[in-house]
MARFI-939695 format. One line per field, with one value per residue: residue number from 1; residue in one letter; x, y, z of N, C-alpha, C in turn. Coordinates in steps of 0.02 Angstrom, whole numbers. Layout:
BEGIN
num = [NUM ...];
residuo = [A ...];
n.x = [X ...];
n.y = [Y ...];
n.z = [Z ...];
ca.x = [X ...];
ca.y = [Y ...];
ca.z = [Z ...];
c.x = [X ...];
c.y = [Y ...];
c.z = [Z ...];
# end
This chain:
BEGIN
num = [1 2 3 4 5 6 7 8 9 10 11 12 13 14 15 16 17 18 19 20 21 22 23 24 25 26 27 28 29 30 31 32 33 34 35 36 37 38 39 40 41 42 43 44 45 46 47 48 49 50 51 52 53 54 55 56 57 58 59 60 61 62 63 64 65 66 67 68 69 70 71 72 73 74 75 76 77 78 79 80 81 82 83 84 85 86 87 88 89 90 91 92 93 94 95 96 97 98 99 100 101 102 103 104 105 106 107 108 109 110 111 112 113 114 115 116 117 118 119 120 121 122 123 124 125 126 127 128 129 130 131 132 133 134 135 136 137 138 139 140 141 142 143 144 145 146 147 148 149 150 151 152 153 154 155 156 157 158 159 160 161 162 163 164 165 166 167 168 169 170 171 172 173 174];
residuo = [X X X X X X X X X X X X X X X X X X X X X X X X X X X X X X X X X X X X X X X X X X X X X X X X X X X X X X X X X X X X X X X X X X X X X X X X X X X X X X X X X X X X X X X X X X X X X X X X X X X X X X X X X X X X X X X X X X X X X X X X X X X X X X X X X X X X X X X X X X X X X X X X X X X X X X X X X X X X X X X X X X X X X X X X X X X X X X];
n.x = [2078 2145 2060 1968 2065 2070 1934 1917 2023 1974 1844 1885 1962 1857 1792 1816 1829 1686 1696 1630 1570 1418 1392 1365 1378 1318 1226 1087 1001 936 805 710 560 480 316 186 58 -89 -164 -298 -328 -326 -419 -585 -688 -852 -874 -929 -968 -813 -706 -576 -418 -289 -297 -298 -306 -455 -607 -752 -904 -1043 -1170 -1092 -945 -785 -661 -489 -411 -270 -173 -282 -399 -567 -667 -833 -953 -1105 -1142 -1249 -1291 -1176 -1127 -1143 -1083 -1132 -1057 -1052 -1016 -859 -743 -639 -471 -356 -181 -204 -159 -178 -292 -409 -540 -657 -763 -875 -810 -727 -533 -424 -284 -235 -138 -25 -132 -252 -401 -568 -711 -866 -961 -1091 -1217 -1250 -1168 -1023 -964 -864 -801 -694 -531 -379 -245 -82 -31 15 147 188 319 372 500 602 650 612 689 890 1038 1019 975 881 763 770 685 547 474 372 295 185 138 238 190 215 336 399 480 584 665 787 850 1015 1023 1039 1003 1054 1023 1109];
n.y = [-1896 -1776 -1684 -1682 -1609 -1497 -1445 -1446 -1334 -1235 -1207 -1167 -1052 -979 -970 -856 -701 -603 -451 -340 -196 -123 57 163 290 383 514 472 341 235 127 35 44 9 -37 -2 -73 -68 -160 -120 -127 -254 -322 -391 -373 -317 -277 -208 -276 -298 -291 -409 -413 -469 -643 -777 -935 -1029 -1074 -1188 -1187 -1278 -1173 -1078 -962 -941 -826 -802 -652 -604 -536 -472 -500 -583 -628 -645 -761 -771 -944 -1009 -1006 -1060 -1008 -867 -791 -730 -581 -555 -504 -421 -504 -413 -458 -437 -457 -583 -748 -868 -996 -1112 -1251 -1344 -1467 -1374 -1264 -1120 -1089 -972 -862 -720 -617 -665 -717 -860 -881 -960 -976 -956 -956 -866 -846 -702 -668 -669 -758 -754 -879 -936 -873 -892 -822 -763 -890 -921 -862 -772 -654 -503 -441 -398 -337 -428 -441 -449 -381 -247 -67 -29 59 34 -76 5 -43 3 48 -4 -173 -238 -246 -250 -198 -45 25 159 331 325 420 438 277 136 2 -156 -275 -414];
n.z = [-607 -623 -657 -563 -449 -517 -521 -371 -332 -420 -337 -213 -237 -284 -154 -109 41 82 19 36 143 231 204 330 344 249 183 139 49 -73 -12 109 203 341 352 475 562 669 801 795 656 596 614 544 416 327 167 8 -140 -232 -375 -432 -404 -388 -375 -269 -208 -238 -187 -200 -125 -76 -140 -149 -214 -173 -177 -118 -117 -131 32 48 70 73 -81 -97 -192 -254 -317 -389 -525 -623 -740 -733 -602 -468 -385 -225 -89 -11 116 209 262 338 292 224 149 131 137 185 178 278 328 335 377 347 351 389 368 462 474 601 656 670 571 607 505 477 313 238 106 136 238 371 486 635 689 779 825 840 931 864 809 690 644 580 495 460 491 422 268 115 12 -10 11 51 122 259 344 547 633 744 886 957 875 808 722 611 447 311 183 112 -35 -32 -22 102 251 325 349 456 479 372 279 236];
ca.x = [2106 2187 2005 1944 2098 2058 1882 1925 2062 1940 1801 1925 1965 1779 1751 1848 1801 1662 1741 1567 1543 1383 1401 1325 1390 1287 1170 1029 1018 865 805 648 533 425 231 157 -16 -93 -220 -374 -314 -298 -492 -599 -759 -870 -880 -974 -923 -766 -655 -524 -357 -236 -309 -258 -345 -523 -650 -824 -926 -1111 -1171 -1049 -889 -748 -601 -441 -374 -192 -163 -326 -467 -595 -721 -895 -989 -1172 -1134 -1295 -1281 -1112 -1112 -1153 -1087 -1143 -1013 -1109 -971 -793 -730 -576 -456 -285 -114 -232 -129 -185 -366 -432 -619 -642 -820 -914 -772 -658 -507 -389 -245 -241 -62 -13 -176 -284 -478 -616 -753 -945 -989 -1145 -1222 -1271 -1131 -974 -963 -795 -797 -638 -497 -310 -202 -10 -4 61 211 199 347 393 543 659 639 618 756 944 1093 964 974 827 756 772 604 523 441 312 242 146 155 270 138 258 391 402 552 594 739 799 891 1036 1016 1062 1007 1073 1015 1159];
ca.y = [-1859 -1691 -1644 -1672 -1570 -1421 -1434 -1426 -1273 -1177 -1202 -1130 -982 -941 -957 -795 -662 -524 -369 -279 -175 -72 120 196 354 414 541 462 294 190 62 -7 75 -36 -11 -29 -68 -81 -222 -125 -122 -336 -332 -426 -329 -355 -226 -211 -315 -262 -339 -452 -392 -516 -686 -828 -990 -1033 -1149 -1200 -1213 -1264 -1110 -1008 -968 -910 -809 -751 -586 -597 -510 -421 -533 -648 -613 -710 -750 -827 -974 -1042 -1024 -1067 -982 -810 -811 -655 -553 -552 -449 -440 -506 -392 -501 -388 -512 -656 -762 -935 -1010 -1192 -1269 -1421 -1461 -1328 -1205 -1083 -1064 -934 -831 -654 -604 -709 -763 -898 -852 -1004 -936 -969 -910 -892 -792 -641 -644 -706 -761 -768 -942 -927 -826 -918 -783 -765 -966 -935 -853 -714 -609 -471 -387 -393 -333 -499 -433 -435 -321 -199 -43 -14 94 -31 -78 14 -104 47 77 -72 -246 -231 -288 -267 -160 -4 61 231 346 328 471 406 219 119 -67 -157 -351 -435];
ca.z = [-550 -632 -673 -460 -427 -532 -491 -316 -335 -442 -284 -152 -247 -284 -85 -50 81 57 44 53 206 212 228 354 341 190 202 107 5 -77 44 149 245 363 357 527 586 736 808 762 593 600 624 474 411 261 107 -50 -199 -285 -427 -408 -421 -365 -343 -253 -187 -262 -147 -219 -73 -85 -204 -158 -234 -134 -208 -103 -136 -94 52 69 105 15 -125 -92 -257 -268 -390 -401 -597 -625 -805 -725 -548 -450 -327 -167 -56 1 170 221 308 301 289 214 89 119 158 169 175 307 380 307 408 307 399 355 420 465 484 639 696 624 577 569 487 447 275 199 51 147 284 370 563 656 745 824 826 860 910 870 797 614 645 527 508 421 525 378 196 91 -39 4 9 50 171 288 424 584 659 796 911 981 810 802 687 540 393 231 165 43 -59 -34 -4 173 299 373 361 511 460 320 269 183];
c.x = [2117 2119 1969 1994 2081 1999 1885 1966 2002 1861 1841 1937 1920 1761 1785 1798 1745 1667 1695 1553 1485 1407 1344 1332 1363 1238 1076 1035 934 862 747 633 476 351 207 86 -39 -154 -265 -372 -311 -380 -513 -669 -786 -889 -930 -930 -869 -734 -597 -467 -292 -264 -296 -285 -422 -545 -718 -840 -995 -1126 -1117 -976 -847 -668 -550 -404 -310 -174 -206 -394 -493 -667 -778 -928 -1060 -1164 -1194 -1313 -1190 -1074 -1112 -1148 -1092 -1105 -1059 -1071 -901 -792 -666 -534 -374 -241 -161 -196 -159 -260 -371 -501 -608 -709 -863 -870 -724 -624 -454 -356 -251 -178 -45 -73 -206 -358 -507 -682 -818 -952 -1046 -1173 -1240 -1207 -1072 -971 -886 -819 -774 -585 -422 -264 -106 17 50 119 242 261 373 460 600 634 649 688 814 986 1048 977 906 805 725 678 601 481 367 271 182 163 195 230 170 311 382 468 541 664 736 846 936 1026 1066 1065 1037 1062 1069 1132];
c.y = [-1768 -1662 -1615 -1634 -1500 -1397 -1397 -1353 -1220 -1152 -1157 -1071 -952 -938 -899 -751 -612 -489 -325 -258 -108 6 153 278 422 437 535 409 257 141 48 34 24 8 -52 -23 -95 -128 -208 -130 -199 -358 -353 -375 -358 -280 -253 -235 -276 -318 -350 -430 -443 -585 -739 -883 -982 -1101 -1140 -1216 -1225 -1225 -1054 -1023 -922 -896 -777 -701 -583 -552 -460 -444 -585 -601 -666 -691 -810 -861 -1028 -1061 -1008 -1028 -904 -810 -725 -623 -535 -488 -479 -438 -471 -421 -477 -464 -579 -688 -843 -941 -1081 -1203 -1338 -1424 -1415 -1246 -1171 -1070 -1018 -881 -754 -634 -662 -739 -807 -899 -953 -968 -974 -923 -935 -833 -717 -626 -678 -698 -788 -818 -951 -898 -854 -865 -807 -847 -970 -933 -813 -663 -571 -409 -373 -373 -398 -489 -438 -396 -253 -140 -48 12 26 -19 -54 -18 -51 74 35 -143 -218 -292 -291 -202 -108 35 117 251 375 377 428 321 186 41 -94 -249 -370 -492];
c.z = [-569 -632 -599 -450 -453 -516 -425 -323 -370 -372 -220 -175 -262 -224 -59 -23 40 66 51 145 185 244 248 382 300 223 198 55 5 -32 49 203 277 374 418 537 649 754 788 686 556 572 534 474 326 233 63 -90 -211 -339 -395 -426 -415 -328 -323 -253 -223 -238 -186 -157 -73 -138 -188 -199 -206 -163 -161 -140 -96 -58 84 110 56 -11 -116 -166 -252 -332 -412 -485 -600 -703 -769 -642 -512 -363 -292 -133 -58 89 181 273 290 321 269 152 93 139 144 211 221 346 378 350 374 365 356 399 401 505 547 670 628 633 591 569 463 376 238 137 63 216 309 465 576 707 794 792 869 868 905 859 733 609 590 526 445 443 492 314 171 48 15 -21 -3 118 193 342 474 621 733 831 922 936 798 760 619 502 323 236 110 25 -61 -17 84 199 337 405 423 513 385 330 202 133];
# end
């Protein structure tokens, strides 16, 4: 009983008010600035093969090896000889973090959109695009206790945040 009372007292004392209030009168401070993109920057495309920097999911499909480049797109390899896969090309899919394969169709996210793709050894065809179904949101930085530049809707879609010095901050995320 004594220990329960002691523990309860400690919990009550630990739950004091948060005394921090953001200072919006400062001229400049370290914070986050939104990175904007317009809808034309969300389109997919084919590029020449490139090296993998940040690999995500990997799928083997027929003679193809598909490697997700987190946030960027998809590397397509000819995997006819698994000991020597050949890097064929790169599919740019901005905002791509996840992919899945079912019945020969590759499903991939493109920020808010869901793409259904047909992938072959020399091309990719968009079978269908479902717009605004995923709920991608970057309206606030992922970090807590930070100042940031408030989002301006007319500038486009927020696709990320960069840390930088910001002038006269007006927004704060606790």
